[in-house]
SEDOLO-381092 format. One record per residue (C-alpha): z, y, x; residue number from 1. Coordinates in nm, 4 decimals. Each point is the difference from the previous one (the first is absolute). Example, Ala and Ser with C-alpha at 12.3 -4.5 7.8 and 13.67 -1.06 7.14 Angstrom:
BEGIN
z  y  x  k
0.7800  -0.4500  1.2300  1 $
-0.0660  0.3440  0.1370  2 $
***
This chain:
BEGIN
z  y  x  k
5.1757  3.3514  -6.8822  1 $
-0.3182  0.0619  0.2302  2 $
0.0477  -0.3678  0.0826  3 $
0.0413  -0.1115  -0.3755  4 $
-0.2986  0.2109  -0.1228  5 $
-0.2574  -0.1468  0.2732  6 $
0.1059  -0.3432  -0.1048  7 $
-0.0426  0.1061  -0.3716  8 $
-0.3381  0.0906  0.0856  9 $
-0.0808  -0.2948  0.2241  10 $
0.1391  -0.2239  -0.2941  11 $
-0.2313  0.1908  -0.2476  12 $
-0.3269  -0.0600  0.2496  13 $
0.1317  -0.3612  -0.0119  14 $
-0.0092  -0.0802  -0.3644  15 $
-0.3158  0.2486  -0.0632  16 $
-0.1963  -0.2121  0.2458  17 $
0.1692  -0.3588  -0.1419  18 $
-0.1467  0.1428  -0.3664  19 $
-0.3500  0.0556  0.1943  20 $
-0.0287  -0.3630  0.1568  21 $
0.2361  -0.2096  -0.2259  22 $
0.2725  -0.2284  0.0777  23 $
-0.1932  -0.2470  0.2089  24 $
0.0055  0.1393  0.3925  25 $
0.0675  -0.2208  0.2592  26 $
0.2771  0.0522  0.1761  27 $
0.2480  -0.1527  0.3462  28 $
0.2777  -0.2315  -0.0970  29 $
0.2095  0.2072  0.2056  30 $
0.0825  0.1755  0.3134  31 $
-0.0634  -0.2807  0.2375  32 $
-0.3452  -0.0964  -0.1464  33 $
-0.1112  0.3784  0.0109  34 $
0.1319  0.0442  0.3627  35 $
-0.1878  -0.3252  0.1199  36 $
-0.2972  0.0945  -0.1830  37 $
-0.0311  0.3607  0.1570  38 $
0.1043  -0.1495  0.3339  39 $
-0.3270  -0.2489  -0.0457  40 $
-0.1950  0.2892  -0.0620  41 $
0.1224  0.1861  0.3041  42 $
-0.0157  -0.2930  0.2120  43 $
-0.3691  -0.0937  0.0608  44 $
-0.2763  -0.0187  0.2571  45 $
0.1052  0.3492  0.1033  46 $
0.3086  -0.1118  0.1389  47 $
-0.1126  -0.3280  0.1840  48 $
-0.3025  0.1565  0.2000  49 $
-0.0139  0.3462  -0.0430  50 $
0.3445  0.1189  0.0897  51 $
0.0081  -0.2113  0.3402  52 $
-0.3433  0.1088  0.1347  53 $
0.0805  0.3873  -0.1390  54 $
0.3583  -0.0400  0.1928  55 $
-0.1707  -0.1506  0.3084  56 $
-0.2485  0.2675  -0.0005  57 $
0.2134  0.3013  -0.0509  58 $
0.2710  -0.0341  0.2293  59 $
0.1902  -0.3170  -0.1126  60 $
0.3850  0.1049  -0.0360  61 $
-0.0984  0.3575  -0.0879  62 $
-0.2453  -0.1053  -0.2992  63 $
0.2779  -0.1948  -0.1211  64 $
0.2348  0.2885  0.0050  65 $
-0.1967  0.2343  -0.1600  66 $
-0.1095  -0.2445  -0.2567  67 $
0.3750  -0.0661  -0.0973  68 $
0.0366  0.3809  -0.0110  69 $
-0.2856  0.0529  -0.2422  70 $
0.0557  -0.3036  -0.2180  71 $
0.4110  0.1172  -0.0403  72 $
-0.1210  0.3647  -0.0963  73 $
-0.3737  0.0439  -0.1472  74 $
-0.0566  -0.3389  -0.1216  75 $
0.3211  -0.0241  -0.2072  76 $
-0.0749  0.3049  -0.1292  77 $
-0.3284  -0.1381  -0.1313  78 $
0.1161  -0.3467  -0.1160  79 $
0.3099  0.1454  -0.1860  80 $
-0.2442  0.2402  -0.1506  81 $
-0.2645  -0.2492  -0.1245  82 $
0.2693  -0.2511  -0.1137  83 $
0.2127  0.2708  -0.1894  84 $
-0.3306  0.1371  -0.1845  85 $
-0.0962  -0.3438  -0.0745  86 $
0.3236  -0.0998  -0.1946  87 $
0.0143  0.3349  -0.1172  88 $
-0.3200  -0.0391  -0.2057  89 $
0.0021  -0.3645  -0.0445  90 $
-0.3777  0.0452  0.1012  91 $
-0.2349  -0.0959  0.3047  92 $
-0.1562  0.2794  0.1876  93 $
-0.2273  0.1906  -0.2360  94 $
0.2154  -0.0705  -0.3022  95 $
0.2749  0.1512  0.2194  96 $
-0.2039  0.3261  0.0933  97 $
-0.0866  0.0743  -0.3345  98 $
0.3428  -0.0362  -0.1288  99 $
0.0596  0.3595  0.1266  100 $
-0.3142  0.1406  -0.1431  101 $
-0.2198  0.2412  0.2366  102 $
-0.3168  -0.1085  -0.0966  103 $
-0.3053  -0.1337  0.1943  104 $
0.1302  0.0698  0.3769  105 $
0.3232  -0.2000  -0.1024  106 $
-0.1855  -0.3217  -0.1156  107 $
-0.2108  0.0584  0.2879  108 $
0.2841  -0.0748  0.2074  109 $
0.1332  -0.2589  -0.2017  110 $
-0.3590  -0.2102  -0.0079  111 $
-0.0372  0.0808  0.3815  112 $
0.3701  -0.2264  0.0175  113 $
-0.1407  -0.2514  -0.2056  114 $
-0.3184  -0.0690  0.1382  115 $
0.1155  0.0004  0.3544  116 $
0.1469  -0.3756  -0.0033  117 $
-0.3355  -0.0875  -0.2032  118 $
-0.2319  0.0807  0.2830  119 $
0.3153  -0.1387  0.2648  120 $
0.0248  -0.3562  -0.1584  121 $
-0.3786  -0.1324  0.0186  122 $
-0.0473  0.0766  0.3883  123 $
0.3790  -0.1404  0.0752  124 $
-0.0604  -0.2909  -0.1797  125 $
-0.2904  -0.0561  0.2365  126 $
0.2586  0.0279  0.2946  127 $
0.2208  -0.2249  -0.1974  128 $
-0.3091  -0.2718  -0.0183  129 $
-0.0502  0.0210  0.3885  130 $
0.4016  -0.0662  0.0695  131 $
-0.0165  -0.3046  -0.2910  132 $
-0.2876  -0.1131  0.2188  133 $
0.1887  0.0413  0.3212  134 $
0.2986  -0.1965  -0.1313  135 $
-0.2099  -0.2808  -0.1172  136 $
-0.1734  -0.0632  0.3228  137 $
0.3433  0.0163  0.1812  138 $
0.1271  -0.2343  -0.2406  139 $
-0.2947  -0.2230  0.1156  140 $
0.0569  0.0384  0.4071  141 $
-0.2950  0.2149  0.0252  142 $
0.2224  0.2138  0.2700  143 $
-0.2309  0.0539  0.2458  144 $
-0.3284  0.0148  -0.1932  145 $
0.1831  0.3292  -0.1572  146 $
0.0800  0.1375  0.3504  147 $
-0.3902  0.0071  0.0727  148 $
-0.0861  0.3940  0.0376  149 $
-0.3204  -0.0591  -0.2278  150 $
0.1777  -0.1947  -0.2743  151 $
0.1245  0.2716  -0.2454  152 $
-0.3059  0.1693  0.0220  153 $
-0.2071  -0.2801  -0.0653  154 $
0.2561  -0.0958  -0.3067  155 $
-0.0422  0.3378  -0.1570  156 $
-0.3795  0.0413  0.0517  157 $
-0.1184  -0.3503  -0.1458  158 $
0.1186  0.0487  -0.3455  159 $
0.2372  -0.2401  -0.0260  160 $
0.2882  0.2448  0.0134  161 $
-0.1116  0.0912  -0.4046  162 $
0.1056  -0.3336  -0.1198  163 $
0.3711  0.0820  0.1759  164 $
-0.0052  0.3402  -0.1498  165 $
-0.0167  -0.1826  -0.3339  166 $
0.2556  -0.2314  0.0666  167 $
0.2287  0.2749  0.0918  168 $
-0.0882  0.2073  -0.2644  169 $
0.0409  -0.2979  -0.2502  170 $
0.3490  -0.0456  0.1000  171 $
0.0842  0.3550  -0.0649  172 $
-0.1696  0.0200  -0.3396  173 $
0.2116  -0.3114  -0.1180  174 $
0.3214  0.1624  0.0586  175 $
-0.0875  0.3035  -0.1613  176 $
-0.1021  -0.2349  -0.3152  177 $
0.3576  -0.0708  -0.0409  178 $
0.1531  0.3003  0.0301  179 $
0.2637  0.2484  0.1387  180 $
0.3066  -0.2705  -0.0217  181 $
-0.1490  -0.2992  0.0374  182 $
-0.2737  0.1065  0.2537  183 $
0.0269  0.2832  0.1690  184 $
0.4196  -0.0564  0.0073  185 $
-0.0149  -0.3528  0.0620  186 $
-0.2628  0.0249  0.2490  187 $
0.2207  0.2586  0.2035  188 $
0.3348  -0.1375  -0.0149  189 $
-0.1383  -0.3603  0.1414  190 $
-0.2547  0.1794  0.2708  191 $
0.1893  0.2782  0.1530  192 $
0.3204  -0.2159  0.0974  193 $
-0.2518  -0.2714  0.1660  194 $
-0.1831  0.2982  0.1335  195 $
0.3108  0.1213  0.1729  196 $
0.0978  -0.3748  0.1407  197 $
-0.3560  -0.0044  0.1262  198 $
0.0233  0.3116  0.1896  199 $
0.3065  -0.0793  0.1466  200 $
-0.0933  -0.3203  0.1251  201 $
-0.2980  0.1366  0.1510  202 $
0.1415  0.3107  0.1673  203 $
0.2737  -0.2055  0.1538  204 $
-0.3037  -0.2870  0.1349  205 $
-0.2034  0.3062  0.1322  206 $
0.2708  0.2239  0.1726  207 $
0.1137  -0.3587  0.2136  208 $
-0.3241  -0.0347  0.1659  209 $
-0.0092  0.0693  0.3740  210 $
-0.0579  0.3876  0.0538  211 $
0.0454  0.0612  -0.3883  212 $
0.2963  0.2093  0.0911  213 $
-0.2045  0.3130  0.1560  214 $
-0.1962  -0.0046  -0.3058  215 $
0.3753  0.0243  -0.2032  216 $
0.1009  0.2955  0.1800  217 $
-0.3138  0.1895  -0.0255  218 $
0.0163  -0.0543  -0.3853  219 $
0.3551  0.0671  -0.0412  220 $
0.0971  0.2908  0.2821  221 $
-0.1116  0.3072  -0.1100  222 $
-0.1776  0.2188  0.3289  223 $
-0.0447  0.3514  -0.0334  224 $
-0.3034  -0.0096  0.2588  225 $
-0.2282  -0.2177  -0.2658  226 $
0.0831  0.2826  -0.2676  227 $
-0.3428  0.2062  -0.1565  228 $
-0.0787  0.1654  -0.2430  229 $
-0.1872  -0.2553  -0.1572  230 $
0.3169  -0.2512  0.0148  231 $
0.1133  0.2094  -0.2863  232 $
-0.3562  0.0112  -0.1697  233 $
-0.0223  -0.3663  0.0634  234 $
0.3487  -0.0618  -0.1387  235 $
-0.0552  0.2023  -0.3003  236 $
-0.3118  -0.1951  -0.0886  237 $
0.1784  -0.3435  0.0370  238 $
0.3013  0.1072  -0.2071  239 $
-0.1969  0.0963  -0.2768  240 $
-0.2258  -0.3099  -0.0065  241 $
0.3049  -0.2156  0.0635  242 $
0.2310  0.1079  -0.2611  243 $
-0.2604  -0.0047  -0.3062  244 $
0.0472  0.3897  -0.0253  245 $
-0.3008  0.1505  -0.2505  246 $
-0.1588  -0.3681  -0.1196  247 $
0.1313  0.0482  -0.3337  248 $
0.2118  -0.3208  0.0960  249 $
0.3502  0.1846  -0.0634  250 $
-0.0901  0.1965  -0.2407  251 $
-0.1117  -0.3468  -0.2193  252 $
0.3257  -0.1801  0.1234  253 $
0.2525  0.2988  -0.0857  254 $
-0.1274  -0.0501  -0.3521  255 $
0.1066  -0.3476  -0.0052  256 $
0.3599  0.0547  0.1137  257 $
0.2806  0.1030  -0.2113  258 $
0.1891  0.2949  -0.0382  259 $
0.3349  -0.1848  0.2149  260 $
-0.2167  -0.0713  0.2971  261 $
0.1257  0.2068  0.2635  262 $
-0.3236  0.2118  0.1476  263 $
0.1980  0.1224  0.3244  264 $
0.1164  -0.3415  0.0944  265 $
-0.3076  -0.1998  -0.0783  266 $
-0.2017  0.2613  0.2178  267 $
0.2286  -0.0827  0.2889  268 $
-0.0449  -0.3721  -0.0201  269 $
-0.3815  0.0519  -0.0400  270 $
0.0449  0.2181  0.3197  271 $
0.1864  -0.2434  0.1948  272 $
-0.1766  -0.3061  -0.1174  273 $
-0.3284  0.1631  0.0898  274 $
0.1126  0.1046  0.3286  275 $
0.1907  -0.3194  0.1112  276 $
-0.3576  -0.1861  -0.0610  277 $
-0.2051  0.2288  0.1813  278 $
0.2638  -0.0233  0.3169  279 $
-0.0362  -0.3648  -0.0553  280 $
-0.3669  0.0070  0.0361  281 $
0.0090  0.2207  0.3005  282 $
0.2400  -0.2461  0.1464  283 $
-0.2307  -0.2768  -0.0869  284 $
-0.3039  0.1578  0.1145  285 $
0.0561  0.2227  0.3322  286 $
0.2444  -0.2177  0.1697  287 $
-0.2623  -0.2723  -0.0545  288 $
-0.3079  0.1786  0.1050  289 $
0.1673  0.1621  0.3061  290 $
0.1014  -0.3380  0.0960  291 $
-0.3611  -0.1547  -0.0055  292 $
-0.1210  0.3101  0.1302  293 $
0.2287  0.0310  0.3246  294 $
0.1402  0.3463  -0.1534  295 $
-0.2861  0.1649  -0.0741  296 $
0.0559  0.2036  -0.3113  297 $
-0.3689  0.1145  -0.0496  298 $
-0.0752  -0.3789  -0.1069  299 $
0.2135  0.1054  -0.3169  300 $
-0.2417  0.2892  -0.1265  301 $
-0.2546  -0.2212  -0.0955  302 $
0.0697  0.1452  -0.3508  303 $
-0.0865  -0.1917  -0.2994  304 $
-0.1863  -0.3063  0.2088  305 $
0.3706  -0.0449  0.1871  306 $
0.1009  -0.2487  -0.3141  307 $
-0.3466  -0.2141  0.0108  308 $
-0.1070  0.0683  0.3774  309 $
0.2661  0.0460  0.2103  310 $
0.2990  -0.2023  -0.1521  311 $
-0.2469  -0.3113  -0.0341  312 $
0.0060  0.0209  0.3767  313 $
0.3590  0.0319  0.0504  314 $
0.0623  -0.2563  -0.2076  315 $
-0.2445  -0.2326  0.1425  316 $
0.1972  0.0498  0.3370  317 $
0.3112  -0.1084  -0.1570  318 $
0.1316  -0.3710  0.0275  319 $
0.0909  0.0004  -0.3435  320 $
-0.2918  0.2416  -0.1138  321 $
-0.0782  -0.1983  -0.3264  322 $
0.3283  0.0410  -0.1562  323 $
0.0454  0.3672  0.1251  324 $
-0.3525  0.0558  -0.1556  325 $
0.0629  -0.1851  -0.3395  326 $
0.3450  0.1969  -0.0517  327 $
-0.1807  0.3275  0.0946  328 $
-0.2222  -0.0011  -0.1550  329 $
0.1587  -0.1695  -0.3506  330 $
0.2194  0.3018  0.0690  331 $
-0.2280  0.2667  -0.0186  332 $
-0.1746  -0.2060  -0.3010  333 $
0.2918  0.0729  -0.1795  334 $
0.0310  0.3242  0.0908  335 $
-0.3690  0.0823  -0.1066  336 $
0.0430  -0.1572  -0.3316  337 $
0.3194  0.2239  -0.1154  338 $
-0.1781  0.2706  0.1059  339 $
-0.3297  -0.0710  -0.2098  340 $
0.1962  -0.0960  -0.2956  341 $
0.1513  0.3382  0.0241  342 $
-0.3232  0.1713  0.0126  343 $
-0.1379  -0.1778  -0.2730  344 $
0.3157  0.0208  -0.2081  345 $
-0.0488  0.3863  -0.0139  346 $
-0.3308  -0.0499  -0.0969  347 $
0.0676  -0.2555  -0.2534  348 $
0.2798  0.2793  -0.1482  349 $
-0.2343  0.2522  -0.0270  350 $
-0.2389  -0.1600  -0.1990  351 $
0.2388  -0.1161  -0.2331  352 $
0.1621  0.3747  -0.0284  353 $
-0.3198  0.2074  -0.0109  354 $
-0.2183  -0.2594  -0.2435  355 $
0.2641  -0.1761  -0.1514  356 $
-0.1632  -0.3584  0.1191  357 $
0.2306  -0.2802  -0.0282  358 $
0.1219  -0.1299  0.3699  359 $
-0.2678  -0.3005  -0.0192  360 $
-0.2926  0.2332  -0.0418  361 $
0.1199  0.2848  0.2344  362 $
0.0667  -0.3182  0.2757  363 $
-0.3406  -0.1199  -0.0654  364 $
-0.1315  0.3169  0.0419  365 $
0.1760  0.0902  0.3256  366 $
-0.1239  -0.3701  0.1215  367 $
-0.3716  0.0923  -0.0077  368 $
0.0512  0.3502  0.1631  369 $
0.1788  -0.2305  0.2533  370 $
-0.2973  -0.2384  0.0446  371 $
-0.2654  0.3032  -0.0492  372 $
0.0952  0.2273  0.2404  373 $
0.1714  -0.2638  0.2493  374 $
-0.3170  -0.1940  0.0174  375 $
-0.1852  0.3220  0.1030  376 $
0.2659  0.0322  0.2693  377 $
-0.0355  -0.3603  0.1211  378 $
-0.3873  -0.0051  0.0180  379 $
0.0359  0.3290  0.1910  380 $
0.0422  -0.1483  0.3138  381 $
-0.3076  -0.2472  -0.0445  382 $
-0.2623  -0.0324  -0.2872  383 $
0.0638  0.3811  -0.0671  384 $
0.0786  0.1274  0.3444  385 $
-0.3298  0.2032  -0.0089  386 $
0.2307  0.2269  -0.2154  387 $
0.2030  0.2640  0.1621  388 $
0.1836  0.2716  -0.1585  389 $
0.0507  0.3077  0.2149  390 $
-0.0253  -0.2435  0.3207  391 $
0.2498  -0.2484  -0.1491  392 $
-0.0435  -0.3364  -0.1672  393 $
0.0796  0.0010  -0.3925  394 $
0.3567  -0.1412  0.0634  395 $
0.0625  0.2382  0.2792  396 $
-0.1082  0.2680  -0.2439  397 $
0.2258  -0.1009  -0.2650  398 $
0.2999  -0.0260  0.2218  399 $
-0.0667  0.3881  0.1072  400 $
-0.0708  0.1054  -0.3356  401 $
0.2975  -0.1368  -0.1550  402 $
0.2187  0.0233  0.3193  403 $
-0.1061  0.3586  0.1663  404 $
-0.1193  0.1961  -0.3011  405 $
0.1543  -0.1224  -0.3243  406 $
0.3556  -0.0982  0.0773  407 $
0.0677  0.3422  0.1530  408 $
-0.1406  0.1907  -0.2850  409 $
0.1911  -0.2591  -0.2246  410 $
0.3053  0.0644  0.1713  411 $
-0.0576  0.4465  -0.0104  412 $
-0.0452  -0.1191  -0.3682  413 $
0.3207  -0.1098  -0.0730  414 $
0.1974  0.2850  0.2143  415 $
-0.1819  0.2403  -0.2390  416 $
0.0691  -0.2096  -0.2807  417 $
0.3846  -0.0362  0.0815  418 $
0.0492  0.3538  0.1345  419 $
-0.1907  0.2069  -0.2730  420 $
-0.0390  -0.2270  -0.2960  421 $
0.3118  -0.2217  -0.0247  422 $
0.2276  0.2053  0.2128  423 $
0.2571  -0.1316  0.2682  424 $
0.2775  0.0286  -0.2599  425 $
-0.1682  -0.1975  -0.2068  426 $
-0.0657  -0.2860  0.2651  427 $
0.3743  0.0071  0.1169  428 $
0.1156  -0.0421  -0.3746  429 $
-0.2317  -0.3111  -0.0358  430 $
0.1328  -0.1130  0.3749  431 $
0.3515  0.0906  -0.1064  432 $
0.0573  -0.2286  -0.2800  433 $
0.0338  -0.2960  0.1953  434 $
0.0856  0.1704  0.3643  435 $
0.1849  0.2486  0.1561  436 $
-0.2918  0.1485  0.1682  437 $
0.1393  0.0833  0.3244  438 $
-0.3202  0.0888  0.1917  439 $
-0.0641  0.2492  -0.2804  440 $
-0.0472  0.3364  0.2185  441 $
-0.2368  -0.1732  0.2609  442 $
-0.1765  -0.1540  -0.2885  443 $
-0.0540  0.3435  -0.1439  444 $
-0.0916  0.1486  0.3659  445 $
-0.3019  -0.2460  0.0479  446 $
-0.1064  -0.0044  -0.3173  447 $
-0.0307  0.3524  -0.0360  448 $
-0.1066  0.0900  0.4088  449 $
-0.0328  -0.2623  0.2057  450 $
-0.1704  -0.2821  -0.1966  451 $
-0.3461  0.2410  -0.0871  452 $
0.0151  0.0899  0.4174  453 $
0.0266  -0.3547  0.0948  454 $
-0.2248  -0.1386  -0.2862  455 $
-0.2721  0.2783  0.1447  456 $
0.0372  -0.0924  0.3576  457 $
-0.0899  -0.3662  -0.1030  458 $
-0.2627  0.0923  -0.2353  459 $
-0.2111  0.2547  0.2989  460 $
0.0783  -0.2068  0.2655  461 $
-0.1302  -0.3392  -0.1594  462 $
-0.3426  0.1882  -0.1088  463 $
-0.0240  0.1377  0.3679  464 $
0.0551  -0.3440  0.1387  465 $
-0.3074  -0.1061  -0.1820  466 $
-0.2110  0.3152  0.0407  467 $
0.0908  -0.0671  0.4118  468 $
0.1737  0.3223  0.0574  469 $
0.3290  -0.1869  0.0983  470 $
0.0776  -0.3382  0.1074  471 $
0.2967  -0.1997  -0.2047  472 $
***
C-alpha cells in the first residue's frame, strides 16, 4: 500500500509538471542512451589527469581502494538521489527543488545546483581548447617542440589559446543545437565506446614500456604505510568531481528518462564505467611516467601540468611518441567533449524550464555564457594576467568557487531536500518503480547521516587548503 501511494504521488507530480511544461520536453531514446550520456558526463578531464596525479600523491593503491569504497557508498547515494528527483519531477534542478515547496531556501538550493555547470563549462572549455591544440600539434608531428619546457606557458600566455577555446566551444554548442536524442545521445553513443578502445590501447602500450611495471604495482597494490587522513579527503574530493555530483547534470538527465529505466542498475553501470576509465587513465599515465623518471613517483605530482608538460616529455622519449601523443590527446578530447556537453546541457535545460525559452534560444544564451566567461579565463594567463582573485588566476578562481565551495553546498542542499522535503520513502518509491533497490538500507544511512558529514569535510578542508591552513 505504501509503495502504491508513493507511486501515485509521483505520477501526480509528473502529470502536474507535464501540464506546466507542455508535451515537448526532450528525452533519451532508451536505457543505453541514458547510461552512455551519464557516463560521458562523468568521464572527463577529472578522470584522465586529476585522478592519476592524486593517486600518485596520496598513496597509489591505497588511494584507489579508498576511492572505490567512497564511490560505491557515498557516490552511489547522491547519484541515485539526483536521478530519482529529476525523473520524479521531470524538471531540471531549480524546478526539482521548487516542486516540493519550501520557499526561498529550496529555490536557492535549486539555483546553486543549476548555476554550477554554467560556471564550470566556460573554463572547462578553455582546457578543452588546450587539448585540441595539443592534438593538432601532435598530428602535425611537433612532438619534440611540445616537450620543450616553456612551450605550454608560452602557448597559454600569447593569446592564441583563445582561438582554440572558441573551436572547442563551437563543437559543444553545435551538439546542443542538435538536441538530446540527435545531439547529446548520438555523440555519447559514438564517443564513449571509442574512448574505451583508445584508453585500453594506450594503457597496454604504456604498461609495456621498460620500467613501467613498478608504476603498475604502485597504482594497483594498496600499501597501508602510504595511508593518511588526506588520502581520504583527496579521494572524497575526486569522487565528487569525477561522478558529476552536485552539478545539476544528474537532475537534468534524470528528467529525460522514462519510468522503465532501472535507476539502481544504471547507477551501477555508470559507477563501473567511470571507475574503469579512471583506472585505465592511471594505467596510461603512471607506468609511463614511472618508466620515464626511472621510478620516481614525485614526477607524477606535477598536478594539472602533468598533462601538458610532463607527459609530452614522456611521449618525446618514446620511439612511438607521436602516435602515442595523438591517441592520448584524442582520448582526452573525447572525454572533455562529452563532459562539456553534459555541463552545458544542464544549463540549457534550466533556461528552457525556468524561462520557457525554446531550445535554440537557450542554447544561444548558454553559448554566449561559455564564450564570455571562457574568454576571461583564457586571457587570465596573458592579457589579463594582472587580475588576481584571492591570489588565483581567473580560471583557478572559477575552479575553486565551483568545485570547493558551491558543489559541497549544492550536495548538502540535495541531502536536505531528500531527507526533509521529498522524504526517503518517496525517493524509494520512485526508484522501486523500475528497480529492486537492493542497497536501500545503505542509501538511507548515507543520505540521513554519513553523506552530510562527508560533504562538510570536503567543504571545510578545501577552504582551509586555500587559506593555507592545510595542504592538499
